[in-house]
ZAMARGU-4260 file (C-alpha; in steps of 0.2 Angstrom, whole numbers, plus 5000, padded with zeros to 4 digits):
<rodrens>
0) 5107/4734/4941 | 5110/4737/4923 | 5110/4721/4913 | 5125/4718/4902 | 5122/4716/4883
5) 5125/4698/4884 | 5111/4695/4896 | 5099/4706/4887 | 5098/4693/4873 | 5092/4676/4871
10) 5105/4663/4869 | 5107/4644/4867 | 5117/4636/4881 | 5117/4618/4877 | 5109/4604/4865
15) 5107/4586/4870 | 5102/4574/4856 | 5100/4556/4857 | 5096/4545/4842 | 5092/4560/4831
20) 5097/4556/4813 | 5115/4552/4814 | 5118/4558/4832 | 5119/4543/4843 | 5121/4553/4859
25) 5129/4571/4860 | 5130/4585/4872 | 5135/4601/4864 | 5139/4617/4874 | 5137/4634/4867
30) 5142/4652/4872 | 5135/4669/4867 | 5143/4677/4852 | 5147/4669/4835 | 5148/4650/4834
35) 5154/4642/4818 | 5149/4624/4814 | 5160/4616/4801 | 5164/4599/4793 | 5168/4591/4777
40) 5156/4589/4763 | 5142/4577/4768 | 5149/4576/4786 | 5132/4582/4793 | 5136/4601/4797
45) 5117/4605/4797 | 5113/4591/4809 | 5114/4603/4824 | 5103/4616/4816 | 5091/4602/4811
50) 5091/4597/4829 | 5087/4614/4835 | 5073/4616/4822 | 5066/4600/4828 | 5066/4605/4846
55) 5058/4622/4842 | 5043/4614/4834 | 5048/4611/4815 | 5038/4598/4806 | 5048/4582/4803
60) 5046/4564/4797 | 5051/4548/4804 | 5067/4549/4795 | 5074/4559/4810 | 5074/4544/4821
65) 5091/4536/4820 | 5091/4519/4812 | 5087/4504/4823 | 5083/4517/4837 | 5066/4517/4846
70) 5064/4536/4847 | 5073/4552/4844 | 5075/4565/4858 | 5082/4582/4858 | 5084/4594/4872
75) 5089/4612/4871 | 5093/4624/4886 | 5091/4642/4883 | 5096/4657/4894 | 5082/4671/4892
80) 5080/4687/4901 | 5070/4686/4917 | 5051/4687/4917 | 5045/4705/4914 | 5060/4710/4903
85) 5053/4720/4888 | 5062/4708/4876 | 5052/4693/4882 | 5035/4701/4884 | 5026/4690/4871
90) 5036/4675/4876 | 5031/4677/4894 | 5013/4678/4889 | 5014/4662/4879 | 5023/4653/4894
95) 5010/4659/4906 | 4995/4653/4895 | 5003/4636/4893 | 5006/4634/4912 | 5025/4633/4910
100) 5035/4637/4925 | 5050/4649/4923 | 5065/4644/4932 | 5080/4654/4939 | 5097/4648/4940
105) 5103/4642/4957 | 5115/4657/4959 | 5102/4670/4953 | 5089/4663/4965 | 5101/4664/4980
110) 5105/4682/4975 | 5087/4686/4974 | 5083/4678/4991 | 5098/4688/4999 | 5091/4704/4991
115) 5107/4708/4983 | 5102/4708/4965 | 5088/4706/4953 | 5088/4688/4944 | 5097/4692/4928
120) 5092/4677/4917 | 5082/4661/4918 | 5084/4644/4910 | 5071/4638/4898 | 5073/4620/4893
125) 5064/4613/4878 | 5063/4595/4874 | 5054/4584/4861 | 5053/4566/4857 | 5047/4557/4842
130) 5045/4538/4843 | 5047/4528/4827 | 5029/4526/4819 | 5021/4535/4834 | 5016/4553/4840
135) 5029/4563/4848 | 5028/4574/4864 | 5035/4591/4868 | 5040/4598/4885 | 5045/4616/4891
140) 5053/4616/4908 | 5046/4599/4911 | 5028/4604/4907 | 5020/4595/4893 | 5014/4606/4879
145) 5007/4605/4862 | 5017/4605/4846 | 5009/4622/4841 | 5014/4629/4858 | 5032/4623/4856
150) 5032/4631/4839 | 5026/4647/4846 | 5039/4647/4860 | 5053/4642/4847 | 5048/4656/4836
155) 5053/4668/4850 | 5069/4659/4854 | 5076/4655/4837 | 5076/4663/4820 | 5083/4651/4806
160) 5089/4656/4789 | 5098/4646/4776 | 5096/4636/4760 | 5084/4624/4767 | 5075/4633/4781
165) 5061/4646/4780 | 5066/4662/4787 | 5056/4671/4800 | 5059/4687/4789 | 5046/4680/4777
170) 5032/4684/4790 | 5024/4700/4787 | 5024/4704/4806 | 5043/4701/4807 | 5045/4715/4793
175) 5034/4727/4804 | 5045/4723/4819 | 5061/4726/4810 | 5056/4743/4803 | 5049/4748/4820
180) 5065/4742/4829 | 5076/4752/4817 | 5064/4767/4819 | 5064/4766/4838 | 5045/4764/4836
185) 5042/4748/4846 | 5034/4759/4860 | 5024/4768/4847 | 5017/4752/4840 | 5013/4745/4858
190) 5004/4762/4861 | 4994/4759/4845 | 4990/4741/4851 | 4984/4747/4867 | 4973/4761/4859
195) 4966/4748/4847 | 4961/4737/4860 | 4953/4751/4870 | 4943/4756/4854 | 4938/4738/4851
200) 4931/4736/4869 | 4922/4753/4867 | 4914/4748/4850 | 4908/4731/4858 | 4900/4741/4872
205) 4892/4754/4860 | 4885/4740/4850 | 4878/4731/4865 | 4870/4747/4871 | 4862/4750/4853
210) 4854/4733/4853 | 4848/4734/4871 | 4841/4752/4868 | 4831/4746/4853 | 4840/4760/4843
215) 4838/4749/4827 | 4819/4750/4823 | 4821/4737/4809 | 4827/4724/4822 | 4813/4728/4833
220) 4801/4725/4819 | 4809/4709/4814 | 4808/4702/4831 | 4790/4708/4833 | 4785/4700/4816
225) 4793/4684/4821 | 4784/4684/4838 | 4767/4687/4830 | 4769/4672/4819 | 4772/4661/4834
230) 4758/4668/4844 | 4746/4667/4830 | 4749/4648/4829 | 4751/4646/4848 | 4761/4630/4848
235) 4765/4619/4863 | 4780/4609/4868 | 4777/4591/4861 | 4761/4596/4852 | 4767/4591/4834
240) 4772/4573/4840 | 4756/4571/4849 | 4746/4576/4834 | 4756/4565/4822 | 4753/4550/4833
245) 4734/4553/4834 | 4734/4555/4815 | 4742/4539/4812 | 4729/4530/4823 | 4715/4539/4814
250) 4722/4535/4797 | 4724/4517/4802 | 4706/4516/4808 | 4700/4522/4791 | 4709/4508/4783
255) 4701/4495/4796 | 4684/4502/4793 | 4686/4501/4774 | 4692/4484/4775 | 4677/4478/4786
260) 4665/4487/4775 | 4672/4478/4760 | 4671/4461/4769 | 4653/4464/4774 | 4648/4469/4757
265) 4658/4456/4747 | 4652/4442/4758 | 4634/4446/4762 | 4627/4464/4757 | 4632/4466/4739
270) 4622/4460/4724 | 4630/4443/4720 | 4638/4442/4736 | 4647/4426/4741 | 4633/4421/4753
275) 4620/4422/4739 | 4631/4412/4727 | 4634/4399/4739 | 4615/4397/4743 | 4611/4396/4725
280) 4624/4382/4722 | 4618/4373/4738 | 4600/4373/4731 | 4605/4368/4714 | 4615/4353/4721
285) 4599/4348/4732 | 4588/4349/4716 | 4600/4338/4707 | 4601/4325/4721 | 4582/4324/4720
290) 4582/4322/4701 | 4594/4307/4702 | 4583/4299/4716 | 4596/4300/4730 | 4589/4294/4747
295) 4591/4308/4759 | 4591/4295/4774 | 4604/4283/4766 | 4622/4284/4773 | 4628/4291/4789
300) 4625/4309/4795 | 4637/4321/4787 | 4644/4326/4804 | 4649/4308/4808 | 4655/4302/4790
305) 4673/4299/4792 | 4685/4287/4784 | 4677/4273/4775 | 4659/4278/4780 | 4662/4296/4772
310) 4668/4288/4756 | 4652/4277/4756 | 4641/4292/4759 | 4650/4301/4744 | 4646/4286/4733
315) 4628/4283/4738 | 4622/4302/4739 | 4636/4313/4731 | 4624/4328/4727 | 4615/4328/4743
320) 4631/4329/4753 | 4638/4343/4742 | 4622/4353/4745 | 4624/4351/4763 | 4642/4356/4764
325) 4638/4372/4753 | 4624/4376/4765 | 4636/4375/4779 | 4649/4386/4771 | 4636/4399/4767
330) 4632/4399/4785 | 4650/4402/4790 | 4651/4416/4777 | 4636/4424/4785 | 4643/4423/4802
335) 4659/4432/4796 | 4650/4446/4787 | 4640/4448/4803 | 4656/4449/4814 | 4663/4462/4802
340) 4647/4473/4803 | 4648/4472/4822 | 4666/4477/4822 | 4664/4491/4810 | 4650/4498/4821
345) 4662/4498/4836 | 4675/4507/4826 | 4664/4522/4820 | 4675/4534/4811 | 4676/4552/4817
350) 4679/4561/4801 | 4679/4579/4808 | 4693/4575/4820 | 4704/4569/4807 | 4701/4584/4797
355) 4705/4595/4812 | 4721/4586/4816 | 4727/4587/4798 | 4724/4606/4798 | 4733/4609/4814
360) 4748/4598/4808 | 4748/4609/4792 | 4749/4625/4802 | 4763/4619/4813 | 4773/4613/4799
365) 4770/4629/4789 | 4777/4638/4805 | 4792/4627/4805 | 4796/4631/4787 | 4794/4650/4790
370) 4805/4650/4806 | 4818/4638/4800 | 4817/4629/4817 | 4806/4615/4826 | 4790/4618/4835
375) 4798/4615/4852 | 4812/4627/4848 | 4799/4640/4842 | 4790/4638/4859 | 4807/4642/4867
380) 4811/4656/4855 | 4794/4664/4859 | 4799/4667/4877 | 4816/4673/4871 | 4808/4685/4859
385) 4796/4692/4872 | 4811/4694/4883 | 4822/4703/4870 | 4807/4714/4864 | 4804/4719/4882
390) 4822/4723/4885 | 4822/4735/4870 | 4820/4751/4879 | 4824/4769/4873 | 4840/4775/4881
395) 4847/4788/4870 | 4856/4797/4883 | 4867/4782/4888 | 4870/4778/4870 | 4875/4795/4865
400) 4887/4796/4880 | 4895/4779/4874 | 4896/4786/4857 | 4906/4801/4863 | 4918/4791/4873
405) 4921/4780/4858 | 4924/4795/4847 | 4937/4801/4859 | 4945/4784/4859 | 4945/4783/4840
410) 4954/4800/4840 | 4967/4794/4852 | 4970/4779/4841 | 4971/4789/4825 | 4984/4801/4834
415) 4994/4786/4839 | 4994/4778/4822 | 4999/4794/4814 | 5014/4796/4825 | 5019/4778/4821
420) 5016/4781/4803 | 5027/4796/4803 | 5041/4787/4812 | 5040/4773/4799 | 5040/4785/4784
425) 5056/4793/4791 | 5064/4776/4794 | 5059/4766/4779 | 5070/4774/4766 | 5085/4775/4778
430) 5084/4757/4782 | 5082/4752/4764 | 5097/4762/4759 | 5108/4755/4773 | 5103/4737/4770
435) 5106/4739/4751 | 5123/4745/4755 | 5126/4730/4766 | 5120/4718/4753 | 5133/4725/4741
440) 5146/4721/4754 | 5139/4704/4756 | 5141/4699/4738 | 5124/4706/4731 | 5131/4721/4722
445) 5116/4724/4711 | 5103/4720/4724 | 5091/4734/4729 | 5079/4734/4744 | 5064/4745/4745
450) 5052/4746/4760 | 5034/4750/4755 | 5020/4756/4767 | 5003/4750/4761 | 4989/4758/4769
455) 4972/4750/4770 | 4955/4759/4771 | 4939/4755/4781 | 4922/4754/4772 | 4919/4772/4776
460) 4935/4777/4767 | 4944/4782/4783 | 4961/4774/4786 | 4960/4756/4793 | 4970/4755/4809
465) 4975/4738/4816 | 4985/4733/4832 | 5001/4736/4822 | 4996/4752/4814 | 4988/4760/4799
470) 4999/4751/4786 | 5006/4735/4781 | 5025/4735/4779 | 5032/4726/4764 | 5050/4723/4760
475) 5053/4723/4741 | 5068/4715/4734 | 5076/4717/4716 | 5090/4704/4718 | 5098/4705/4700
480) 5100/4718/4686 | 5085/4718/4675 | 5073/4709/4687 | 5058/4718/4694 | 5056/4720/4712
485) 5044/4709/4722 | 5039/4705/4739 | 5054/4698/4749 | 5045/4683/4754 | 5041/4678/4736
490) 5057/4682/4726 | 5071/4679/4738 | 5081/4662/4737 | 5087/4654/4753 | 5104/4661/4752
495) 5098/4678/4747 | 5086/4678/4761 | 5099/4673/4773 | 5110/4688/4767 | 5096/4700/4768
500) 5093/4695/4785 | 5111/4696/4790 | 5111/4714/4782 | 5095/4719/4792 | 5101/4711/4808
505) 5117/4721/4807 | 5106/4737/4807 | 5094/4732/4821 | 5104/4721/4833 | 5108/4734/4845
510) 5090/4741/4845 | 5080/4726/4851 | 5082/4710/4861 | 5084/4698/4846 | 5082/4679/4847
515) 5096/4667/4843 | 5100/4668/4824 | 5104/4652/4815 | 5112/4655/4798 | 5113/4639/4788
520) 5126/4640/4774 | 5123/4658/4770 | 5140/4658/4761 | 5133/4648/4746 | 5139/4657/4730
525) 5150/4669/4741 | 5167/4672/4734 | 5183/4675/4743 | 5181/4694/4742 | 5164/4694/4749
530) 5168/4681/4762 | 5179/4694/4772 | 5164/4706/4772 | 5152/4693/4777 | 5164/4688/4791
535) 5166/4706/4797 | 5147/4708/4796 | 5144/4692/4807 | 5157/4697/4819 | 5148/4714/4822
540) 5131/4706/4822 | 5137/4693/4836 | 5142/4707/4848 | 5130/4705/4863 | 5120/4691/4855
545) 5122/4673/4849 | 5124/4668/4831 | 5125/4650/4825 | 5133/4648/4808 | 5135/4633/4797
550) 5149/4637/4784 | 5161/4630/4772 | 5172/4646/4771 | 5187/4648/4782 | 5187/4667/4783
555) 5169/4666/4790 | 5173/4652/4802 | 5188/4661/4807 | 5178/4675/4814 | 5169/4664/4826
560) 5173/4664/4845 | 5166/4646/4847 | 5170/4633/4834 | 5162/4616/4832 | 5167/4602/4820
565) 5155/4589/4814 | 5162/4573/4806 | 5156/4555/4803 | 5164/4540/4810 | 5161/4521/4811
570) 5157/4508/4799 | 5140/4500/4797 | 5132/4510/4810 | 5138/4528/4805 | 5137/4541/4818
575) 5140/4560/4818 | 5152/4567/4831 | 5153/4585/4837 | 5170/4591/4843 | 5173/4608/4852
580) 5189/4615/4844 | 5194/4623/4861 | 5212/4629/4857 | 5220/4639/4843 | 5230/4624/4836
585) 5214/4614/4834 | 5205/4629/4825 | 5221/4632/4814 | 5221/4615/4807 | 5202/4615/4804
590) 5203/4631/4795 | 5218/4625/4785 | 5208/4610/4780 | 5194/4621/4775 | 5206/4631/4764
595) 5216/4617/4756 | 5208/4601/4760 | 5215/4586/4770 | 5229/4584/4775 | 5232/4603/4777
600) 5247/4610/4767 | 5259/4622/4775 | 5253/4636/4765 | 5235/4633/4771 | 5241/4632/4789
605) 5250/4649/4786 | 5234/4656/4779 | 5223/4649/4793 | 5235/4657/4806 | 5234/4674/4797
610) 5215/4673/4798 | 5215/4669/4816 | 5227/4684/4819 | 5217/4695/4809 | 5201/4691/4818
615) 5210/4694/4834 | 5216/4711/4829 | 5199/4716/4822 | 5191/4711/4838 | 5203/4720/4849
620) 5200/4736/4839 | 5181/4734/4839 | 5178/4729/4857 | 5183/4735/4874 | 5188/4722/4887
625) 5172/4724/4897 | 5161/4720/4882 | 5170/4703/4879 | 5163/4696/4895 | 5152/4681/4893
630) 5140/4673/4906 | 5138/4655/4902 | 5131/4642/4914 | 5145/4631/4921 | 5144/4612/4918
635) 5151/4601/4932 | 5167/4593/4930 | 5166/4575/4923 | 5150/4579/4914 | 5151/4573/4896
640) 5148/4588/4885 | 5151/4583/4867 | 5150/4568/4855 | 5162/4555/4861 | 5165/4565/4877
645) 5181/4573/4872 | 5189/4589/4866 | 5201/4590/4852 | 5217/4599/4850 | 5219/4594/4832
</rodrens>
């Protein structure tokens, strides 16, 4: 069954927002086609587009949480073509990678079960929460996803342009897609992508074969040299740690032996050792005792002289007692020296072993420095090097065959890229001319757009072909007289970018399944004369797709099929309320207020009625009845849909 233009595009079905900025709780329905969002100055017209940006992954701060609320939550329901539709190929891949289920509408699922029709569209529900002071969460069809994934999905659903929003048109890949859509070269670009992937795969295979076959003798020599270095040293796992532990013991033994030798020498062996000096002092004291006539037998024994008896002995024979004590100390010193000698003999120092250990450690450390890895890793690498060298076998036949296959694939890629380049070269000046003419209609009379194809070159001088072709596509804009042209992404203001997008989308809308387009006040600095042209352009652009437009100009709002009014109400706790202007009188009064302010004058009301009638006449001329059909998910009766759960008639 042929899909209608409405169902070939992505469109927003509903937004639900709770505690988001000034929204307390709103449920806003949408339909395909052009939807105008209006309201007085400062009424919060852009809140709906901000909510849409939030739920499609835009970075926000805590200020988006309504005052005194715990968290903000926004949910958006989209209708998208069924899985497998060419318009959603990239989107389907993202959803599948993220594990997001695609859901059919109930009536479509029943039709599919009955075998009566293909499912025509699916519902994709995006939701995002942001607690005050905490980390938010994102969901797609109930499945939790990362913010990055939500942002990627959102980029396939919504394109936002305006004074404050970055346009998707700034992305280089978007400019490529625009030119290819206009040229009818989407299929050619996809063919280049397939051929590019084929060549990349064959190049990897060829490289693997070259390495495995040992085609590069330098690589073989490098591996052989590295292996020879390891084999020459012949390290073992854990060897360095064992040797360093042994060296610490040997070096400590050297210190012990040196200390013991010094003790023995200083106490007993050396000339003037302590033992010798103590003996001399003892003899000198004994001679003095004899000279003064001390009686050796007077007083108690030295060992038993304690307390008063010891003091008495010191008084009656002081020098004799000193001699005896010095002699005893000399005996202790001799005993200590003998103990040191015996211990030194037990710790005989193996000088050759220490030298051998030091030499081996030096060799291992030098190997580590040359290899840049540890000894244990070197042992592992030795086995790996032996395996790699053993695997380097000459196999020129297979390598040559792989080279032939690769060359043929590269030729096919070059042919596909040349076909794509030719289509782009034919289309670029035509698209630039038509967009420049459209910009003049949209109030940018002096603007000029030029599309430049910039080819890259590989290292060998041949054209460099990527997945999107052999050239970059760059949109160059000169917005005003006397100004040089520059890349669109760098020189265009928000309003200029939005109007460039509007001009471009008008040229390619019928050539691709475009996402929802959100235009936030593109009518800035647009006068009354240009407003009619902008309105006509928007009306044409919204045929078979959905455009959300925040505007302050009545002629532009009057071109919309669906009209939402945003206003603030309440004191203290201000809230924004969204009202669907569901009938002609409600729209007439809103357009009149946009023309002449509140309350609307009779002349403003007449002008508003004229705008509505003019749009109706233009629409009847531009459409057949069948193309005005819209497929929108029904909402059960009694379900609150908007703001304060009411529709306004004026």
